[in-house]
N, C-alpha and C positions, 0 to 999 in steps of 0.2 A: 504494500500500500504506500502510495507517495504521500508527501507532506500535506497535500490538500484532501486526502482521504479517498483517493481513487485507486482501484486495482489495475493500474497501468503506468507506463513510464511517463515522466514529466513531459517529454516532447510530444506525447500522444494525448496530452491533456490541455484543452484550450481554455484559457482564462481571460474573460473580459474584465479589464481593470477600469473602474470609474476614476478618471484622472481630472481633478479639479485645477491642477496647476500648482498646488501647494506641495510642501515637502513630504507630507505623510503619504499621499496617494502616489507621488513620484517614486518614493522609496519602495512602496508596495509593488509597483510595476517593474522597477529595475531589479529588485531582488528576485521576483518570480522569473523574470527573463534570465537572470544569472543562474538560477537553479534549473534552467532548461525547459521551462514551461512554454507552451505556445501562447504568447501574450498578445492580446489585442487591446489597445488603449482607446477609450471613448471619453470625450469631453463634451459637456453640454454647454451651449451658449444660451444663457437664461435671460439675458436682457441686452439692450442695444449695444452692439460692439463698439460703435463710435463713442458713445457716452461712457463706456466702461474702461476704455484703454488706459486712462490715467488714474483710475481708482486704485487706492492702496488699502490694505487691511481688509480685503473682502475675498470671496471665492468666486470662481467662474467669471471673473472679469476679463477684459481684453488681454491684458498682459499675462494673466494666468493661462489663457488658451494658448498664447504664443509659447509660454514655458513648457506646457504639456507637449505641444507639438515638437519642440526642440529636443526634449528628452527622448521621445519616441524615435526621432531621427538619429540621435546619438547612439541609441542601443539597437537600432535597426529592427523595430517591430511596428506593425501597422497601427495607425492612429486615425480616428475619425472624429470630426466635430459635427455635432447634431444641433440644429437650430430648434430649440424647444421654447423660444421666447413667448409665443402665443399661449402655449399650454401653461407655462409658468405664470404668466400674467393672470390667466383665468383661475387656476387652482390654488395659487399661493398669494400673489400680490393682491388680487381683488378680495380674497378671503381675509387677508390681513387688514385691509381698509375697512371692510364691513364689520369685522370684529370690534374695532375701536368704536364704531358707531353704535354697537350694541352694548357698550360699556364694558367690554372685555379687554384682556391683555393677551394677545395672541402669541404663539410661538411658531413663526413661519418655517424655521428649520425642520421642525417635526413634520409639518405639512409637506415640505419639499421632499423629505425622505419617504413619506407615506404615499405621495402621488407621483411626482416626476422621477425620482431616483430609484425607488424600490418597486415601482409599478411599470412605468413606461420604459425605463432603462433596462429593467430585467427582461422585458419583452424583446428589446433589441438584442440582448445577450443570447436569448434563446434563438432568435432569428439568425444569429451568427454561428449557431451550432456549438455554443460554448458549453463546457461541462459545469462551469460555475462562474460567478462574478465576485471579484474581490474589491474591497474598498480600503481606505486608510483610516477607518474609524477605530477608536480605542475602545474595544469591547472584546470579550473572549467568547468564542464559540466552541462548545464541547459537544460530544455525542454520548448519550447515556446508554445504559445496558440494553434498552429496548431499541437502540439504533436511531433515536430521534435527536435532532440538534437542540441544544439549549443555549441561552445567552447568559453570560456572567459578567460582572463588573470588571473593568480593566485592572491590571496590576497597579498602574499609576492612578491613584484615586483623583489626583488633580487634573487628569486628562480624560477620565472616564466619560464616555458619551452614551452610556446606556439609557439615560433619561430621554435623549432625542430619538431613540430607536424603539420606544415601547410599542409603536404601532406596527412593527415588523411581524408579519404573519408566519405561521409555522411553515407553510409552503414556500414562502420567500426565504426563510431561514435555512431550509434544506439546500438551497441553491447558492447562498451567500457564504463568503469567507472573509475573515478579518485578521490578516497576518500580524498586525501590530499590537493586538490586545494584550499580549504577554510581556510587553516592553514598557519602559518609561520613555519620555520624549528624548532624553539624552542619548539613548541607544539609537533611536531613529536618526538623530542628527549625525551621530558617528558613522552610521551606514551611508548617509547621504554624502558625507565627506569622502569616505572610502570609495564610493562609487563615482565620485567626481560630478555629482549632480550640480547643474548651474544654479539651482534654487536651494542649495544646502543650508544657507543662512537666512532664507526667506522668513519673515515674521509670520506668526500664526494669524489667521484671520480673526478679527475681533467683532466687527460690526455685522449686522444683518446685511447680506450682500447688496440688496437694493436700497438700503437706507444709509446715505452718506452722513458720516459724523454722528450717527445715532439720532438724527433729527427725524423721528418717525412721524411727528405731527405734520411736517411739511409734505411728506409723501401722502398722508391721508387727505390733506387739504387739496393737493393736486389731483388726486383720483376722485375725491368726493367733495367738490367745491362747497356744498351746503353743510359740510361737517362742522364748521366753526360757527355754531349757533349760540348766542349769549343766553345765559340762564343764571340761576341763583345758587349760592353756596349756603347750605343749611346745616345747622347743628343737629345732632341726633335727637336733641330735645325739642326740635321744631323751630328754633330761632333762626331768622335769616341773618347771616353774618356778612354777606357781600355778594358780588357778582363774578361770574366767570365768562370767558369768551369761547367756550366749547368744551364738552366733557372729554374730547380727544386729547386734551392737555393734562389729563389727570389719570393716575393709576391707583389701585387699592394699596394702602400702606404709605402713600406719598406724604412727606412731611414738609418739604421745602417748596417754595414757589406757589403757595396756595392762593395768593392774591387777596388775602384778608389781613392786611397790616402786618403786625408782628407774628400772627399765626399762633397765638398762645391764649390760654384762658386766664381768668382772674387770679388763679393760683400759680401762674407762670408756667403751666404745663403746656407742651406743644399740642397742636391739633394734627390729626392724621386723616387722610381720606379713608373713610370707612366703607362707603358704598357709592356706586354711580347709578343714577336712575335715568336711563335714556328716554323713557316715555315722558316723564315730567321735565327732563333736561336739568336735573338737579345733581349737584355734587354734595354728598352728605359727609360731614366731618365730625370728629369727636376725639376723646382721649384714647390713648393707646389701648386701654383695656377693652374698648368697644370693638377693637379689631380681633379679639380672641375668638377662635372657632375650633370646635372639636368634632364636627360632623361635616363630611365632604360628600357631595352628590356628583356622580359621574355619569357621562353618557358616551356612546360610541366607543365602548371599551374593546380592547384586544387582549386576549389571554393566551399565554404559551404554556400554562400549567392548569391542572384540574382544580377542583374546589379547594380553597384554602381559607383559613380563618386568621391565624396570627401572622402578621406581616410586618415589614418595615416599608415606609412610604416616603418618597422624595416629592416635595411640593414645588421645588424650583431646581434648576439644573445645578446650582452651586450649594444647595442646602444639604445638610446631613440627613440620612434616612431616620425617620421617627417611628417608634413602635405604634402599632395600630391593629385594629380588627377589620377584616374585609368581609362584606356581605355582597355576593353577586346577585343581581336581580335579572328579570326578564328583559328581552329586547335590547341587550347590550348595555344595560345600566348597572350601577353598583353604588354601594354606600361604604364609606370608610369612617370608622370611629377611632379617633386619635386618643391615645392614653393620656396625653397632656395637650392642652390647647396650644395652637400655633397662631402667628400673627401675620396679617397681610396676604392671606390666601385669596387669589384673584380668579374669578371666572374667566375662562379662555385659556388658562394655564393647564398643565397636565399633572396628574397624580400618578406616579410610577411606582409599582409595587415590587418588593423583593422578599425572598426567603433566603436569609443569610446573604451570599453574594450573587445568587441567581436572580435575574430579572424575569419576573413571571408575567408582566404585562402592565396594563394601566388604562386610563381613560381621560377624557376631557372634563374639567371641572365646569359645571354649569350653575352650581349654587353651594352655599355653605350655611351652617347653623352653629349655635352654641346652646347645648341643652341645659347647661347650668343657668343661663340667662332665662331660658324658657321656664324652667322649674321655679326660678325666683319670681317670675311674673305671675 
């Protein structure tokens, strides 16, 4: 059995590598080629090439496409650039804008993996008669005793990308490979230097690829001109504290830039955004304790494991997993009961569930509650 899990020689194993132009996917492609695999590189053009050419700190931009092509040329394996701009606009960018109008905080990177990369690109890999598709994600894929693939958190917890891959289906996972999941980033950089990759010292992407400088509100306004609609900032007790110029400028848990003077109460405690009401066009603020939530309601769930009760859950990509109890419901819904309340949980984000280091799936947060507050009422 070769290193990708096939009972044949590497040269008889075709691997499509999703090449973003960054160092991780470039190392993945170059290493597999070095090991003798039949590598085919594929890069997606996801937004306007002309506008993207000078972008820095993003993925799938014009310079990244150029870098991916150069690396394929240097190592002499086929490379294709596919124009998915229209599909990316419809399934990722439009959804991103509409989510903010609904008072949500979206995660476009998950949507991109869920739709364009692990749906459309996988179809391309099958059309190219590939045995599997490899990416540069930091997550570990293992095969259990029953012969089914599982996903586990990366060795390097600071680079672990399991949160962004919770929507990966079992069928997709059987076809996917993640060669870097057992390394930390320093090892990847060392291989990039050893292989002489032109992007060996390229910085990691930081921003959402289509959001320059993190200014998401400008993107939403451009796509949805009516989004910047003035309304009221209201305290949780019903008092009107001020005005806002659009709920798209606010996120759950936000403390700074509220637009209500000092942003503090009579006791000098700061206000936080507790809730967004798109129907009334209100921003509701209150003290930090008003953010506490211990029940999370999920929709559109995806599960890679059977019925489970005791879990750990990540509510943001950078947060640590919190102990909780999971209850799966019908029609792809679920409820999560946290052992301890958490703060700033936002609809539109994902709740990703784990048993120890195994990622078992998750879903999209559409509502939250605090049963201690309900009981007190």
